[in-house]
N, C-alpha and C positions, 0 to 999 in steps of 0.2 A: 635537433634543438637549435634555437636561434642564438646568434652571437650575444645578444643582450642578456641571455640567461646566465652566462658565466660570471659577470660582475655581481649579479644578484646573489648567486650561490656563495661567492666569496664573502660578501657582506654578511649573509646569514651565518656563515661559519665564524666570522670575526665577532659577531654579537654573542654567539654561544661561547666562544673562548673568553670574552670579557666577563660574561656572567659567571662562568666557571672559575676564572681566576679571582674575581672579586669575592666569591663565596669562600674560596680557600684562604685568601689573605685575611678576610675579616674574622675568620675563626682562629687565627694564630696570634699569640701574644707578641711575637717578635716584631710585628708591624708597629705596635705602640712604642716598643723599645727603640726601633729604628728612628721614629719621629723624635723621640726624646734625645737620642744620640746626635741626630742632625741639628736639633735646636741648640744643644750644648756646644757643639763644634762651631756653630754660627756665632754664638755669644762670645766664645773665646777668641774667634777670629776678629770680631768687631773690637774687642778689648785690645788686642795686639795692634790692630790698625790705628785706632785712635791714640794709643800710647805712643806709637811712632810719629803720628801727626803732632801730638803735643810736644814731643822732644824736639822736633824741627822748629817749633815756634820759639824755642829759647835762642835760636840764632838771629832772631829779629829784635829790633828795638821799637819802643812805642813811638809813634809818629804824632807830633803835635804841630798843626799848621802854624807857620810863623816862627817856629823854633829851629835853630841851626841843627843840621844833621851832620855837617862836616865843615872843617876849615882847610883850605888849600893854600899853601904858600910856595913861592918859587925862588930858586937860585939859578942864575944863568951860568951855564958851564961852557958855553961857546956859542957861535952863530947858530941860531935856531935849535939850541940844545939847552934844556932846563931840567933841573931836579925839582920835582913836585913832591911836597910833603903833605900827605893827607892825614889830618888829625880828626879823630872822632870824639864824641862827647864822653866816651868811657875812658879817655886818656891815651888811647893807642895812637901811635904815629908810624907811618910807613912811607918810605921814599920810593918814587917812581921816576926814572929818567924818561922824559918826553922830548920828542923831536917835533919841530913845527913852530907855528906862530900863535896858535889858539889851543885852548883846552876845553874839554867837556867831561862831565861826570854823570853817570847814570845810577839809578837806584831801583831796586825791586820793591814794589809797594803791594801790600795785601790788605784788603778791606773785608770786613765781615759781612756775611749774608745771613738771612733767616733770623732766628731768635737772637743770635749774638749782635746783629745789627739793630734789632728792635730794642735791645737793652742798652744800646749806645756804647758798646765797647770800642775802644780806640783802635785805629788801624796800626799796622806795623810796617817796618821797612828794614832793608839792609842794603848797603852800598854794593853796587854790582861791578862797575868798571870805570876806568879813567882812560882818556885817550887824547892824543895830540893831533893837530891838523894844520896844514899849511894854508897861507892866504891865497897864493896863486895856484891856478889849475895845473900849470907846468910842474911846480914843485910837488903838488899832490900826486901827480902821476909818476914822477921820476924818483922822488926821494922816499926814504924809508918811513913807513907809518908805524906808530907806537900805540899799542892798546894793551892795557893790563887789567886783569881781574882783581878787583878789590874785595870781592865777596869772601866771607869766612865760611869754610865748610861747616855744614850743619849735620846733626845726627838725625837718623830716621828718614821718613819719607820727605821728598822734595815737594812741599805743599805748593810752592809757587809754580813749579813746572806742571804739576798735576792740574792746578786751576787754569793755567794757560791753555792746557789741552782739553779743558772742559770736563775734567773728572772730579771736580770738587763742588759739593753742595754747601760748604761752609764759608769759603773765602773766594773773593774776586781778586785776580792778580793783574797788574799792569806795570808798564815801565814808566819811570819818571826820569826825564832827561833835562838837564840844565842847558840853556843856550850856550853856544860857543862864546868864550871870552878870551881876550888876549893874555898871553904869558909875558911877564916882564920881571926883571931882576928885583928881588925884595918885595914883590907884590903879594898881598894877602887877600884872599876872598873867603867869604862864608857862603855856604849853600843852605838855602831854606826852602821849605815847601809852602807854596801859596796856592790859592784856588785854581790858578792857571797852570800849575806844575812847579818843577824845581827852578829856582832862580839863584844865580850867583851874584853876590853883592860885594863890591870893593870895601875893604876894611882899613886901608891906609892910603897915603898919598901916592905911592908908586902904582897901586892898583887903579886909583882914580885917574891918574895921568895916562895910564895905558888904555883904559876904556875911552877916555876923551880923545886920544889920538886915533883909536880904531874907529870910533863913531864918526 
């Protein structure tokens, strides 16, 4: 017999097995029950997933363009040493010792996709980190860098991380970073979201003078 006969025989046997298996399965009630059980588990799994998704959303604040998301004030503790106080709209205040001449703050921003975007639901944000930076390259390479997480731990699934990895059909995630601004004793800045991104604005004379000298 030729070599090509073997695969044909195997295919015929497989067809007979499929016909016989289908006949047995279709006569049994357990197949319907299996489909029902699988559908039930899928629905429960979806409910758990979206519950954890919703819980994580509570760690975000509503983002309105042009509205301040934080106020950052500075006290000089020594040469190139400052205590930065980050104040959020909810009234919380946290101090961060920063080294350097400049500061920057980042935020995580989530925007809705699909139906939620169609209905015009507002995006959300949470502050991510604050860091200091030196003006000169020599200082930047040789002196200690300071970076602190400002983010508040959330409950449930990390929706921002999932969206960044491409695993979310509901939200789009991106970083928002304010441009570097100078640190100065008694300087106060507010951080707002504009169409071009996060912007730090001086709120008092010390901040305005520091920005003027830096520019």
